[in-house]
C-alpha positions in Angstrom: 142.4 120.6 122.7 139.8 120.3 120.0 139.6 122.8 117.2 136.7 122.7 114.8 136.2 125.0 111.8 132.6 125.5 110.8 131.5 122.0 111.9 128.1 120.7 110.9 127.4 120.0 114.6 123.7 120.6 114.5 122.7 118.7 111.3 118.9 119.0 111.8 119.2 122.8 111.7 121.8 122.7 108.9 119.7 120.4 106.7 116.5 122.3 107.5 118.2 125.6 106.4 119.5 124.0 103.2 116.5 121.9 102.3 115.4 124.1 99.3 118.9 124.9 98.0 121.1 123.1 95.5 123.9 122.8 98.0 121.3 121.3 100.4 120.6 118.6 97.8 124.2 117.8 97.5 125.1 117.9 101.1 121.9 116.3 102.1 122.5 113.4 99.7 125.7 112.5 101.5 124.1 112.8 104.9 121.1 110.7 103.8 123.4 108.0 102.4 125.3 107.8 105.6 122.2 107.7 107.8 120.3 105.3 105.6 123.3 103.0 105.6 123.6 103.1 109.3 120.0 103.1 110.5 117.4 100.6 109.2 114.6 103.0 110.0 115.9 105.7 107.7 114.9 105.0 104.1 116.1 107.2 101.3 112.8 106.7 99.4 111.0 108.4 102.3 112.9 111.6 101.6 113.7 111.9 98.0 111.1 112.6 95.4 110.9 109.9 92.6 112.2 112.3 89.9 115.3 113.1 91.9 116.3 109.6 93.0 118.7 108.9 90.2 120.5 112.2 90.8 120.7 111.7 94.5 122.0 108.1 94.1 124.6 109.4 91.7 125.7 112.1 94.2 125.8 109.5 97.1 128.3 107.4 95.2 130.8 110.2 94.7 133.2 112.0 96.9 133.0 115.8 97.0 136.4 116.0 95.3 135.3 113.6 92.5 135.1 115.5 89.2 131.8 113.6 88.6 130.3 115.6 91.4 130.3 118.6 89.1 127.9 116.7 86.8 125.6 116.0 89.8 125.8 119.6 90.9 125.0 120.8 87.4 122.1 118.4 87.2 120.9 119.8 90.6 121.2 123.4 89.5 119.1 122.8 86.4 116.5 120.7 88.2 113.2 122.4 88.7 112.9 121.5 92.4 114.8 120.4 95.4 115.3 116.6 95.6 113.3 116.3 98.8 109.8 114.9 99.0 109.8 115.9 102.7 112.1 117.9 105.0 115.1 115.8 105.9 115.0 117.1 109.4 111.7 115.3 110.0 110.7 111.7 110.6 113.2 108.9 111.2 116.0 110.8 109.6 115.3 113.9 111.7 115.2 111.8 114.9 118.5 110.2 114.0 120.1 113.5 113.2 119.0 114.9 116.5 120.4 112.0 118.5 123.8 112.5 116.7 124.2 116.2 117.8 127.4 116.2 119.8 126.2 117.0 123.3 128.6 115.1 125.6 131.0 117.2 127.6 134.5 117.7 126.1 137.1 117.8 128.8 139.7 119.5 126.6 139.8 123.1 125.5 137.5 123.7 122.5 138.0 126.3 119.8 135.1 126.6 117.4 135.5 129.0 114.4 132.8 130.1 112.1 132.8 132.2 108.9 130.3 135.0 108.9 129.6 134.6 105.2 129.3 130.8 105.3 126.3 129.7 103.3 126.7 126.0 104.0 126.9 126.1 107.8 125.2 129.3 108.8 126.3 131.5 111.6 122.8 131.2 113.0 123.0 127.4 113.2 126.5 127.6 114.8 125.4 130.4 117.2 122.5 128.2 118.3 124.7 125.2 118.8 127.3 127.1 120.8 124.6 128.7 123.0 123.2 125.3 123.8 126.6 123.9 124.6 127.5 126.9 126.7 124.2 126.7 128.6 125.0 123.0 129.3 128.4 124.1 130.9 130.7 123.3 128.0 133.6 125.8 127.8 134.1 127.0 124.2 136.3 129.6 122.7 133.9 130.6 119.9 135.3 132.9 117.2 133.5 134.3 114.1 135.2 135.7 111.0 133.1 138.2 109.1 133.3 138.0 105.3 134.7 134.4 105.4 132.7 131.6 103.8 133.0 127.9 104.5 136.3 127.3 102.7 137.5 130.9 103.1 137.7 130.3 106.8 140.9 128.2 106.3 142.5 129.8 103.2 145.4 132.2 102.9 144.7 135.6 104.4 142.2 134.3 106.9 142.7 135.8 110.4 141.9 132.3 111.8 145.1 130.7 110.6 147.6 132.7 112.8 145.1 132.5 115.7 144.8 128.8 115.3 148.6 128.4 115.4 148.7 130.5 118.5 145.8 128.6 120.1 147.5 125.3 119.3 150.8 126.5 120.8 149.0 127.5 123.9 147.6 124.0 124.2 151.1 122.6 123.9 152.3 124.8 126.7 149.2 124.2 128.8 148.3 127.9 128.8 144.8 128.5 130.2 142.1 128.3 127.6 139.8 131.2 126.9 136.1 130.6 127.4 133.8 132.9 125.5 130.5 131.5 126.7 
């Protein structure tokens, strides 16, 4: 089976929701670097305002766990505006994000978990993605966890953890998968 915890499955929606936030600048910088590095029609300069280019380039060169990311995050917090000169879900980047939404059928049981208090990947974005996949015939066991944010979904005390162990054990014994579509 496939288990996914708060995946950024629908990046156009996620980046659109985060476009004006600090975390959107950080997360969007990583996405922009990946897409600009993979697709010649996606140019970072088309999306990042001139005054934010150095900050975005600095973020793109770091890993989220790199202590230097805190410097970039602090810079973003004290910046007077979002780094974007246009919405990252538009233009060439938006088209490339759209074509990378996972829409092919998955022939294995799928568990998708979402924190109800997640501010990085919103419940609305996940609900929309799951509804689209269900409408296309994908079987999904979709579970939401109220009060859990993005990282809290997988930390001690989360109801997901014992459920995930049970779901995995069921896959190993080939127990029928639950479809919540």
